[in-house]
RODREN-478731 format. One record per residue (C-alpha): x, y, z. Coordinates in steps of 0.001 Angstrom, whole numbers, plus 500000, padded with zeros to 6 digits. Example, Ala and Ser with C-alpha at 12.3 -4.5 7.8 and 13.67 -1.06 7.14 Angstrom:
# RODREN-478731
((512300,495500,507800))
((513670,498940,507140))
This chain:
# RODREN-478731
((499965,500308,499902))
((501386,503611,499212))
((502559,505693,502347))
((501608,509505,503259))
((504367,510407,505299))
((504441,513829,507321))
((507157,515284,509337))
((506974,518400,511567))
((509711,519925,513805))
((508397,520561,516876))
((510900,522270,520128))
((508637,520841,522909))
((509463,518010,525333))
((508582,515464,523374))
((505397,513213,525910))
((504223,516839,525531))
((504059,516128,521668))
((502458,513034,522476))
((499477,514494,524778))
((498985,517111,521721))
((499240,514933,519175))
((496449,512246,520213))
((493100,514311,519958))
((494453,515759,516746))
((494863,512396,515338))
((491781,511575,516452))
((490160,514826,514941))
((491879,513642,511487))
((489945,510382,511478))
((486812,512204,512403))
((487397,514972,509327))
((487617,511638,507283))
((484540,510513,508568))
((486413,507562,510175))
((484828,505186,512705))
((486476,502427,514814))
((489419,503955,515190))
((492206,502114,517231))
((495128,503711,518984))
((497668,502274,521059))
((500813,504348,522056))
((503892,502494,523375))
((506187,505206,524766))
((506648,507672,522350))
((505334,505934,519384))
((501474,504783,517899))
((500450,502334,516017))
((496690,503469,514486))
((493898,501859,512746))
((490422,503513,511431))
((487704,502757,508972))
((486859,505408,506287))
((483974,504578,503849))
((484813,500929,502573))
((488207,501957,502948))
((490463,500059,506125))
((493354,502414,506999))
((496287,501886,509152))
((499158,503965,510593))
((501549,505303,512765))
((503436,508612,515050))
((506743,508617,515888))
((507605,511467,518403))
((511133,512511,518037))
((512962,514627,520521))
((512426,517874,517534))
((509848,516153,515305))
((506891,514304,514896))
((505983,511970,511863))
((502735,510646,511189))
((502616,507415,508278))
((499662,506181,506913))
((498507,503230,504369))
((496332,504408,501935))
((494815,501360,499865))
((495735,501961,496065))
((492117,503358,495926))
((492120,505644,498266))
((495321,507371,496419))
((492654,510199,494731))
((492506,511510,498336))
((496048,511307,499202))
((496413,515186,499353))
((493756,515705,501190))
((495064,513327,503267))
((498174,515049,503677))
((497371,518614,504161))
((495032,517206,507197))
((497917,515817,509004))
((499730,518858,508186))
((497015,521194,509610))
((496408,518954,512291))
((499997,518423,513676))
((500696,522311,513515))
((497950,522912,515560))
((498555,520315,517818))
((502020,521480,518385))
((500900,525557,518155))
((501331,527315,521512))
((498439,527376,523491))
((498172,531236,523336))
((497553,530948,519680))
((494941,528115,519244))
């Protein structure tokens, strides 16, 4: 399956990034009319899966000291949504990392 990958730099504590990113990953799933989200964090890495339309989608998130990366595996039939998915991930990660005064 083709993968959509987005990395966003940060200058925050990695554990704080995990806390901030989780609800925004959930929001991204909801934005794409996803349901049955399963997400499990192990330290600073997460594996997740959900269903959207007729597709089963899986992905991962990885928080390092200076960036968060999200990879989503899209079925071939969903590749027409690749750009939308990439933009949504980028937008939601940037919102998650924004200073609270700006959110």
